[in-house]
N, C-alpha and C positions, 0 to 999 in steps of 0.2 A: 285431276280431282275424279275419285270414283264414282264409275258410273251410277252409283244409288243417290249421291251427293248432285250431281248432275240431273240427275231426272229430276230430283227434288224443286231443284232451280229454276228447270225448264217449268215443270208445271205452275209454279207460284207465278212467273211471269207470264208466261200465257194466260192465266186465270186474269189477273192483275191489267192487263191490258185489254181484257174482254170486258170487265168491271169497268173500266174507265172509257168505254164506249157507250154507254148507257146516257141517252142524250135528255131524258125526262126527270126532272129535277124530283118529281114527286114520286120515283121509284129509287129505292135504295140499292146498290150491288154490291153485296156485302163479301168480302173473301173470307174464308176459314178455313185456316192453315193449322193443322196438327202435325207437326213435324218431329215431336216425339213417337207419335202411331203412324205418321204417313199416312195420313187422312187428308184429302182437299177438296175443297166445295167453293163455288161460287152459287149464292142464293140472290134471288130478286126478292126483293119487299117493299110494299108500300101501298098505296092508293090511287085509283086515278077516278077521281068523282065519285061514285058510291062503289065502283068495281077495285075489287081485292086484288093485287097481286101478291103472290107465295110462289115462291117455286126453285127447286134445284135446276141449274141450268148446267153444271157442270159437277161434276165429283167424280174424283180420281185417288186410287190408292195405291202404295207402292207394295206389294207383298210379293215376299221371296224373290226381290232384287228385278220384277217386272211390275210395269205399270198397268195396272186393272182400272180402266175407265168404266164407271157403274153405270153412267148417267151423260149422254152429251144433248144438249138440245141447242147445240150450234149448225148452221150449214157449213162451213169448211170443215168442222168436224178435228176434234183434239188431237184425235192418232193421225192423221194426216198433218197437222201443224208439229206434231213429234218428230215424225218421219222426216220434215224438212229440217228440223235442229239436228237430224242427226241420230237420232234413236232408231236403233234396228228394228225391224216389225216384229221379229220374235221376241222384243221384248215388252212388247203390246198387246194386253189381251181387252178383247172388245166384251165385257163383261156383262152390257147391257143384251148382247148374243145370247141365245140358247145353249148350252154348252155341247151339245151334239149338232148346232149349225155350224160351230166357230171354224170346225176343219174345211170348211169352204171359203174362208176371208183366207188371205195374206198374212194375216195375223196370229198370234201365239192362241194355241189352244186351252192352254193353262199355263 
């Protein structure tokens, strides 16, 4: 399988697994997969009593063959999970970090 297709599969798998961890039935975990343009999100939507819950928990794109993590609101970290699955660090960009600081990580700069 080509790396790009494998990356797409890994991202969808990890986001779906994360979505299935939501235990509060008042909160929906919605996975949004645009496989044509390679945009992937996990969004929480709902109400808990009078408190509104809405937010992007995970957002990743595949750009020029690399996984760009735009948002990561998890403790484990999507990048770490991808590395555990075999994705090389040089194919992962921590896009939520400022471009001038990315060089201090073990991951790709761009």
